[in-house]
C-alpha positions in Angstrom: 40.6 1.1 -4.1 41.3 0.9 -8.0 38.9 4.1 -9.3 38.4 2.6 -12.4 37.2 -0.8 -11.0 35.2 0.9 -8.8 33.2 3.0 -11.8 33.0 -0.2 -13.7 30.9 -1.7 -10.7 28.7 1.4 -10.1 28.0 1.4 -13.5 27.3 -2.0 -13.8 24.6 -1.5 -11.0 23.1 1.2 -12.5 22.3 -0.7 -15.7 20.2 -3.4 -13.5 16.9 -1.9 -13.0 16.9 -1.0 -16.8 18.2 -4.4 -18.1 15.8 -6.5 -15.1 19.3 -8.8 -15.2 19.4 -9.1 -11.1 21.2 -12.0 -9.5 20.4 -12.2 -5.6 23.3 -13.7 -3.9 24.9 -14.2 -0.3 28.2 -14.4 1.1 28.8 -17.3 3.7 31.4 -16.8 7.0 34.6 -18.3 6.0 34.9 -19.2 9.7 31.7 -20.7 9.6 30.2 -22.1 6.2 26.7 -22.5 7.5 26.1 -18.9 8.3 25.2 -16.1 6.0 26.8 -12.8 6.4 25.8 -10.9 3.8 23.2 -10.4 0.7 22.4 -8.6 -2.1 19.9 -8.7 -5.2 22.7 -8.7 -7.2 25.9 -10.7 -6.9 28.3 -9.7 -4.5 31.8 -9.5 -5.9 33.9 -7.9 -3.1 33.4 -10.8 -0.5 34.6 -14.2 -0.3 32.3 -17.7 0.0 29.6 -15.8 -2.3 27.0 -18.5 -3.9 24.0 -17.2 -5.9 20.3 -17.6 -4.4 16.9 -18.6 -6.0 15.5 -15.3 -5.4 15.7 -11.7 -2.7 13.3 -13.7 -0.6 15.8 -16.8 -0.1 18.4 -14.5 0.4 16.8 -12.4 3.2 15.4 -15.5 5.2 19.2 -17.1 5.0 20.5 -13.9 6.6 18.2 -13.5 9.3 18.8 -17.0 10.0 22.4 -16.4 10.4 21.8 -13.6 12.7 19.3 -15.6 15.0 22.1 -17.7 15.4 20.1 -20.8 14.0 17.4 -22.3 11.6 15.1 -19.4 12.8 12.9 -20.3 9.6 9.7 -18.5 11.0 11.5 -15.3 11.9 13.7 -15.3 8.7 10.4 -15.7 6.6 8.8 -13.0 8.5 11.8 -10.7 8.1 12.0 -11.6 4.1 8.0 -10.6 3.5 8.5 -7.7 5.6 11.3 -6.1 3.4 9.6 -6.9 0.7 6.4 -5.3 2.2 8.8 -1.8 2.9 9.5 -1.6 -0.3 6.2 -1.5 -1.8 5.6 0.8 0.9 8.0 3.3 0.3 7.3 3.0 -3.7 4.1 4.1 -2.9 4.9 6.7 -0.3 6.9 8.5 -3.7 4.1 7.9 -5.7 2.1 9.6 -3.2 4.6 12.5 -2.4 4.5 12.8 -6.3 0.6 13.3 -6.7 0.7 15.8 -3.8 3.3 17.8 -5.9 0.4 17.8 -8.5 -2.1 19.9 -6.4 -2.5 23.3 -8.2 -4.8 25.5 -6.4 -8.0 26.8 -7.4 -7.1 30.5 -8.0 -4.2 29.3 -10.2 -6.3 26.8 -12.0 -9.0 29.8 -13.1 -6.5 32.5 -13.6 -5.2 30.6 -16.9 -8.9 31.1 -18.3 -9.1 34.6 -17.1 -5.7 35.1 -19.2 -7.4 33.9 -22.2 -9.9 36.1 -21.7 -8.0 39.3 -20.8 -5.8 38.2 -24.7 -8.7 38.3 -26.6 -10.2 41.4 -24.4 -7.3 43.4 -25.5 -6.0 41.8 -28.4 -6.3 45.1 -31.0 -3.4 46.1 -28.4 -1.1 43.2 -29.3 1.4 43.5 -31.9 3.0 40.4 -34.0 6.1 39.0 -32.5 4.7 40.5 -28.9 6.0 38.4 -26.3 4.4 40.1 -23.2 0.8 41.2 -22.4 0.2 44.1 -19.7 -3.0 44.0 -19.2 -4.6 47.2 -17.3 -7.1 45.7 -15.1 -5.5 47.4 -12.3 -3.7 51.0 -13.4 -1.6 50.6 -10.8 -0.4 46.7 -11.0 -1.4 45.2 -14.8 -1.7 41.9 -15.1 1.0 41.0 -17.2 0.5 37.9 -19.2 3.2 35.9 -21.3 2.5 35.5 -24.7 3.5 33.0 -27.5 5.2 35.4 -30.0 5.0 33.2 -32.9 0.5 33.0 -32.3 -1.8 34.9 -33.3 -3.8 36.1 -30.1 -6.5 34.3 -30.2 -4.2 31.4 -30.8 -2.3 32.6 -27.3 -6.0 32.8 -26.4 -6.6 29.1 -26.8 -3.2 27.9 -25.5 -4.2 29.4 -21.7 -8.0 28.1 -22.4 -6.3 24.5 -23.1 -3.9 25.1 -20.2 -7.4 26.1 -17.8 -9.1 22.7 -19.3 -5.8 20.1 -18.7 -5.4 21.8 -14.9 -9.6 21.3 -14.6 -9.3 17.5 -15.3 -6.1 17.3 -13.1 -7.5 18.9 -10.0 -11.2 16.9 -10.6 -8.9 13.7 -10.7 -6.2 14.0 -7.8 -8.8 13.2 -5.1 -9.8 9.9 -6.7 -5.8 9.1 -7.4 -4.8 9.7 -4.1 -7.6 7.9 -2.4 -6.4 4.9 -4.4 -2.7 5.2 -3.2 -3.9 5.4 0.0 -6.2 2.5 -0.4 -2.7 0.4 -1.5 -1.0 1.5 1.4 -4.1 0.3 3.6 -3.5 -2.9 2.1 0.0 -3.3 2.6 -0.5 -1.9 6.1 -3.1 -5.3 6.6 -0.4 -7.7 4.9 1.8 -6.7 7.4 -0.1 -7.6 9.8 -0.9 -10.7 8.4 2.7 -11.8 8.4 3.5 -10.3 11.8 0.5 -12.4 13.1 1.1 -15.6 11.2 1.6 -18.9 13.1 3.1 -20.8 10.8 5.1 -20.7 7.6 2.2 -21.8 5.2 0.7 -18.5 6.6 3.3 -16.4 5.8 3.7 -18.0 2.8 0.4 -16.7 1.9 1.5 -13.4 2.6 4.1 -13.1 0.0 1.6 -14.9 -2.1 -0.9 -12.1 -1.7 2.1 -9.1 -2.0 2.9 -11.1 -5.2 -0.4 -10.9 -7.4 -1.2 -7.6 -6.0 1.4 -6.1 -8.2 2.2 -3.3 -5.5 5.8 -4.2 -5.5 6.4 -3.0 -9.3 8.6 -5.6 -10.0 8.1 -9.3 -11.0 8.1 -11.4 -7.4 8.7 -15.1 -7.8 6.4 -17.5 -6.1 7.7 -19.0 -2.7 5.8 -22.7 -3.5 6.0 -24.5 -5.7 2.8 -26.2 -7.7 0.5 -22.9 -7.5 -0.4 -20.5 -4.8 -0.6 -21.6 -1.1 -4.0 -22.0 0.2 -4.8 -19.2 2.7 -6.5 -21.7 5.2 -9.9 -21.6 6.7 -11.2 -18.7 9.1 -11.1 -19.8 12.8 -14.7 -20.8 14.2 -15.5 -20.8 17.4 -18.6 -21.2 19.3 -19.4 -19.0 22.2 -20.5 -19.4 25.6 -24.1 -18.1 24.5 -24.2 -20.9 21.2 -23.3 -18.1 18.7 -20.8 -18.9 15.9 -18.0 -16.8 15.5 -16.1 -16.7 12.3 -12.2 -15.0 12.8 -10.5 -14.4 9.2 -6.8 -14.3 10.6 -5.2 -13.0 7.0 -6.3 -10.8 4.1 -7.9 -13.5 2.2 -9.7 -15.1 5.0 -11.2 -11.7 6.0 -12.7 -11.5 2.7 -14.4 -15.1 2.7 -15.6 -14.5 6.2 -17.2 -10.9 5.1 -18.6 -11.2 1.4 -18.9 -15.0 1.2 -19.9 -16.4 4.9 -21.5 -13.6 6.5 -25.1 -13.3 5.6 -28.2 -10.7 6.5 -28.6 -9.9 9.9 -25.0 -11.2 11.3 -23.1 -9.0 13.3 -19.4 -7.7 11.7 -16.5 -6.8 14.1 -13.0 -5.2 13.4 -10.4 -3.8 15.5 -10.4 0.5 15.5 -7.9 2.4 13.2 -5.2 -0.8 12.9 -5.5 -3.5 10.4 -6.6 -6.7 11.8 -9.1 -9.6 11.8 -12.7 -9.6 10.1 -15.1 -11.1 12.5 -18.2 -12.1 12.0 -21.2 -13.3 14.5 -23.7 -15.6 13.2 -26.5 -13.8 14.2 -29.3 -14.1 11.4 -31.0 -11.5 13.0 -31.2 -12.6 16.3 -30.4 -10.3 19.7 -26.9 -10.9 20.4 -25.9 -11.1 24.2 -23.5 -8.9 25.7 -21.4 -11.6 26.6 -20.7 -13.0 23.2 -20.4 -9.8 21.8 -17.4 -8.8 24.1 -16.1 -12.1 22.9 -15.9 -11.5 19.6 -14.5 -8.0 20.0 -11.7 -9.6 22.5 -10.6 -11.9 19.4 -10.9 -8.8 17.0 -8.6 -7.4 19.1 -6.4 -10.2 19.7 -5.7 -11.0 15.6 -4.8 -7.3 15.1 -2.1 -5.0 15.9 -3.7 -3.9 18.9 -3.3 -7.3 20.4 -0.3 -6.1 22.8 -2.5 -3.0 24.0 -4.1 -3.4 27.6 -7.5 -2.1 26.0 -8.7 -2.0 22.6 -11.5 -0.3 20.6 -13.0 -2.6 18.1 -16.0 -1.5 16.0 -19.1 -3.6 16.1 -21.8 -3.1 13.1 -24.4 -5.0 10.6 -22.7 -6.4 7.9 -24.8 -4.8 5.7 -22.9 -1.7 6.5 -19.5 -3.2 5.2 -18.4 -2.9 1.4 -15.1 -3.2 -0.1 -12.6 -0.9 -0.5 -12.2 0.8 -4.0 -8.4 0.1 -5.3 -7.8 -2.2 -2.0 -6.7 -5.5 -1.9 -8.6 -8.6 -0.9 -10.5 -8.1 2.3 -10.0 -4.4 2.2 -13.1 -2.5 3.2 -15.0 0.7 4.3 -17.9 0.6 7.3 -20.7 3.1 6.8 -21.4 3.1 10.3 -20.5 1.7 13.7 -20.7 1.5 17.5 -17.7 0.8 19.3 -16.9 -1.7 22.0 -13.8 -1.5 24.4 -12.6 -4.7 25.7 -8.8 -6.2 26.8 -7.3 -8.7 23.7 -7.9 -12.2 24.5 -6.7 -15.4 22.5 -9.4 -17.9 21.4 -9.9 -20.5 23.8 
């Protein structure tokens, strides 16, 4: 391998994040020109049969279809969206880790204020150009305080007071910043579930579009469909054996509609516990809901969730008035003030 050529290729790759000059591409199997054997978000140069792709998603889909041994469009489309969601989740995980590293305990924050106080208390003992103050709070272990020799004692004290104020503000804001990242990660988890449970290609495209408009990927993402955003479809409507209408959101945007547009005072809201999934609403209007209908709706909530493959699943049940939008979350992301639990076996509609 030519080391000069290798260095040039690596240098070119390293400039892509700054220049944005990405060109997704695929490589076809020379023995089977219809089969894609490799893909990349940049132009492949080391393989034969290379062709540009319209986007990263299209490249991944073509590759996954080749791995499936045929034109498995749904599988490839899901894999492409899942890859993007994984990329966004990794980005948010790095953000969260960086925020956690910003944590400073209360003692360290208050130490900065204490240093300012001590500098002022012992300022008469500080000589011009002095770089360290050994404040004799404890004769056996004096408190050592670094000074800026170019500043006066009052200026050095103010420098520590400023540090104290900044640290307090940062510490106060940190929980909210962490909560925002957690809400965004929860949004990605819901989108991943939407993609896994999507029943057709338009359903998968809805997830791709939701990811695109969310901005959680941290980079531009082209539309998957021409002519505007794909429709989210209508929530599933089921009539229980007792005559109650049950609404089921089968993706994030449908969840938003079910909970905040179609539900009304006195309706019952359900969701599988501790996993992403559907919002389910029983249109009760304050009427008592028979146990049979409640369990039917709970089984649907479990089926349209990550708990689908479990033998039994816990489902939260509450009045819709206890459901609020999750601050910083995407469409359909909520918090629940209080809820009861019913345990059921997941069951498909019908």
